[in-house]
C-alpha positions in Angstrom: 0.0 -2.4 5.4 -2.9 -1.8 4.2 -4.0 2.2 5.3 -7.5 3.8 7.1 -8.9 6.6 4.9 -9.8 9.7 6.9 -11.9 12.3 4.3 -9.0 14.7 4.7 -5.9 12.7 4.0 -7.0 11.2 0.4 -5.3 14.2 -1.6 -2.0 13.6 0.1 -1.7 10.1 -0.5 -2.6 10.3 -3.8 -0.1 12.9 -4.3 2.5 10.8 -3.6 1.6 9.0 -7.1 2.1 5.6 -8.4 -0.8 3.1 -8.4 -3.2 3.4 -5.7 -6.2 0.9 -4.9 -9.0 2.7 -3.0 -11.6 0.2 -1.0 -14.9 1.8 -0.1 -15.8 -0.9 2.8 -18.2 -0.8 5.6 -18.1 -2.8 8.7 -21.5 -4.3 8.5 -20.8 -5.5 4.6 -20.9 -9.0 4.6 -19.0 -9.1 0.9 -17.0 -6.2 2.2 -15.4 -9.0 5.1 -15.6 -11.6 2.2 -13.2 -9.2 0.3 -10.8 -8.2 3.4 -8.7 -10.8 2.7 -8.1 -10.4 -0.8 -7.0 -7.0 -0.2 -4.5 -8.3 2.3 -3.5 -11.0 -0.4 -3.0 -8.6 -2.7 -0.7 -6.0 -0.9 1.3 -8.6 0.8 2.5 -9.6 -2.8 2.3 -6.2 -4.2 3.8 -3.7 -1.6 4.8 -0.9 -3.9 1.2 -0.4 -4.6 -0.6 1.7 -1.8 -3.7 0.2 -0.8 -6.4 2.4 1.2 -9.7 1.3 2.8 -12.6 3.7 3.3 -15.2 3.5 5.6 -18.4 4.8 3.9 -20.0 5.6 7.4 -17.0 7.7 8.4 -16.0 8.9 5.0 -19.0 10.0 2.9 -17.6 13.3 1.2 -15.1 11.2 -0.5 -18.1 8.2 -1.0 -19.5 10.7 -2.4 -17.0 12.8 -4.3 -16.6 9.3 -6.4 -20.1 7.9 -6.5 -20.2 4.8 -4.6 -23.4 3.7 -4.6 -23.0 0.2 -3.7 -20.1 -1.6 -1.4 -17.5 -2.9 -1.8 -15.9 -0.7 -4.8 -12.3 -0.3 -5.8 -11.1 2.8 -6.9 -7.8 2.6 -9.0 -5.4 5.7 -8.8 -2.9 6.4 -11.0 -0.3 9.4 -9.9 -3.3 11.0 -8.2 -5.8 10.5 -10.9 -8.8 7.7 -10.7 -8.5 5.1 -13.7 -11.4 2.9 -13.3 -14.1 2.3 -10.7 -14.9 -1.7 -9.8 -17.7 -2.4 -8.0 -18.2 -5.7 -6.1 -15.8 -7.9 -5.0 -12.7 -8.0 -7.2 -10.7 -11.3 -7.2 -6.7 -11.0 -6.4 -5.9 -12.1 -9.6 -8.3 -9.5 -11.2 -7.6 -7.3 -9.2 -3.9 -7.6 -9.6 -4.5 -8.0 -13.8 -6.3 -4.4 -13.2 -3.3 -2.7 -11.9 -0.6 -5.0 -13.9 -1.8 -2.5 -16.9 -1.1 0.8 -14.8 2.2 -0.1 -13.8 
């Protein structure tokens, strides 16, 4: 299940450790709408990974903290530390490749 992020909850999510995939998006963003089913499929196949979505319009503090300049942007974390930031729509196989290196 993909979680919807609120600015004040990110640290709580990251403290759990493991791999976290954070998608910055906006409901009005066309590419973000394309990316959403890819993330859903990724989450369904990778239940051990936490997938979180952050609406940039509602989470400007978090978006600013991670230097989000375009959406969608995916940020990958390992044990609470940012590992990489990938702008644009990421295909499922490429996303799986990114996280396989973090497991």
